[in-house]
C-alpha positions, 0 to 999 in steps of 0.5 A: 635712083632706085634699084628699078632704073639704075643698078643698086640692089633692092633690100629683100635679096639681101636678106640671109635666107630665099627660097621659092614656093609654089602659087597655084590653087587647088583649081587653077594652074595659075592663080589667083590672089584670093586663094594663093592669100588663103594659102599664106596666110591660112597655110591650106590651098583654097579655090581660086577666089575664095577667101579663108575657106578650104578647097570644100567651098566653092566660088560664088556658092555661099552653101559651101562655106559652113563648116570650111572656114579656115583659121589666119596666122593673124587670128594665130597671132592675135589669140596668143596675145600679140598685137596684130595689123594689116597695112596695104595700098588695095581695099582693105576688103579685097583678096589678100588682106581678106584672107586674114580674118574673113570667110568668103566662097567669092572674094568679091563679095566686099559689100552686101551690094556685090553679094547675089540676093541668094547668098544674103538669103542664105547667111553670107556677110560681106568682106567688109562686114567681116572685117569689123565683126571677126576679128574686132580686136585687130590694132591697125588697119589702113589702106583703102575703101571707105565708100564699103563702110558707108550706107547706100548712097553717102556721100564721100567726104573728099570725093563728094561730087563723086557718085562711084565713090558714095557708100554701097550698104544696102543693109544702112548700116555704117561700119566704121561707127561699128567699129567704135563701138566695139572699142574699149571704153579706155582704150584709145581709138582712132579712124583717120581718112586722110594724111593730115590727120595720119601723121599728127596722131600721138601715136603713143596714145593710140591703142586701135587706128583706122585708116582709109583712105580712098574709096576704092583702092589707094592711088598709085604712087606716081600719082599720089596726093602728098595731103590727102594720101599716105604713102605705103612707108608712111602707113607701115611706120606708123603701123610699127610703131604703134604694134610694138608697144605690145611686149609680147610682139606683134604680126603685121602683114603689108602688102603693096597691092597696087604693084599689081594693078599696074601690071594687069593695067599694063602700066608698068610705070606705073607698077615698078614704081609701086616696088620701088616705094614696097622696097622703101618700106621693107626697109623701114621696116628693118630699120625699125625692129631686130633682126634678133626677134623679128622674123620678116618675109617678103614675097609675091603671091604670084607673077605676073607675064612682065618680062625684060629682054633686048639685050640693053646696055647697063644703064639704059632706062628699064622704060626704052627701047631694046638696042636693035630692031625686030628683025621679022617687021623692022621696028623698034620695040621696048626693053617691058613686054608683056605677054598679054595684056591691054598694050596690043597695038594694030596699026594698019594692020601691022605691030605699032611703031613705038618710036611713035609714042611716049612710051616713057609716060607713066601711063602708057600700056608696055606692048603684049602678044596677045590683046586682053582688056586685062593683063593676067597672072604668071604661073611661076614659082616666086621667090621667098627672101627671109631675115631674122630667127628661124628664117633657115627654114625658108629654103629650097621649093616649097608649096605656098601654104607652107610660109604660114607655118613656119611664121607660127612655128618661130613665134610658137604660136597657132597648134603646134607649140612642143617644140616652144617648151623645149626651147624655152628651157633651152633659153632660146626664146621665140620671135617677138615680131613677125612681119609678112611683106606683099611685094605683088610681082615677079620679084624675079624679073627686077634683079 
C-alpha cells in the first residue's frame, strides 16, 4: 500500500535538497492559490485572488491591471527556445495554471461569463481567452475546463444532458478552433477530450497537444472513469514524451490540484488518494528524466488546517480511530481532523459519535473544530524538495517567490544570464529540463 496507508516513504522526501518557503500573499497572512502561484511561477509576491500581476493590481479591479503584468518561468523558458507544458487535475484556467500565462485581477474570471460588465468594458480578458492568446505556442496543455472554451449553452461532448456542463462563453467564441488556427500548418496539433484518444496518439508525431477531459475540474482519482479520464501519471507521461523531443529542453508545470479540493471539502480520503497519485506522477517523471540535466522541484503552494494525531500505533489506518476516547466527552475520534470545515457536526447537542458512522467512506468528512462550508488554507511554511543541477540553492527558509528565480538561474533563462557565459566557458552546461511539481497539501503532515 502507498505511504499514506502503511509506512513506506513517498518519492519526494528522497530528493537531495529540502527547504521551506513562506507562502503569505502581500495582503494576506494565510494565502490563496492565485497569489501563491504568481509567487512561485512569476517570482513576485502578489495580492490574494490575483494572477500574473504585481501587488499593484487590486482584486476585481480591471483598471489596475495594465502596466502591472508579470511574466512567468513558463514564458521565460519558451522565449529561450524550450518546449513548455501544463498538466493539472483542475481546470486549465484555474488559479495555479493561469499564473503561468494569464494576467488577471481576479482568479475567478474563468470565461467572460464570470466577469462583471465593468471589467469587460474596460478591456480585460477572461483567463480561458488568455490561455489561447497570450502564449500561443504552449506545447502541451492538459486538464479540465472544456466548458469555458465553448459558446454559451453548447452541449458538452460527454455530458449531453447536464446543463452545468454546457459552454459558458458570452462572446460566442470557440476557443478550441482558435487554438487550432494558431498552430503552424506544418506542425501536428491534436485536441483530445478523453483518455482513449489520448493514449492512441503517436506521440512522436505530436507537436502540440490540448487535452480537456472534463467540463470543469477533473474527477477525484477514486472516482475517475478509466475510459474517459486519464490519471495524473498518464498525463505526465504523455507530456514528457512530447516535450523532451526538443533538444533545448523543456519546462513542465504539474499540479495535483484536487488534493486541495479534497481538503476544502473535508474529505481527507479523497485528498490523500490524490496525493498518492501525485507521488506516482513524481516517480514516473523521475524515471523519465535524468538527474544530470533535469532540475526537479516539488512543493505546495500553501498548507491546510489538516492534522494527524491521537497517538495512533504503527500500522493503524490513518483513516481509523485514535486508540483512546476523548477525556472530555468520552467519545471516540479519528486520527485525521481539521481545524475548521464542513465536518463539524452536533447531534443531540453533543459532538457526533464517529463510531456510529462510516468514517472509512471515500467521502467521509472528517470532524472539524469550527463549522465552515469549506475548510481553509493554513498559514505555515511549506516544504520544498529538489534534485538535479543547482538543487542545493533550495535550502533553509525562503520567500515563495524565490523558487522560479532558482529554476531560471539553473537553466540560464530569464533576465539574469551573467553567470551563464562563465559556466559555459568552464564546461558546465545548464539543465535542459525543468520540472515544477505541485502537491497542494501540507507536505509535512504525511511523513
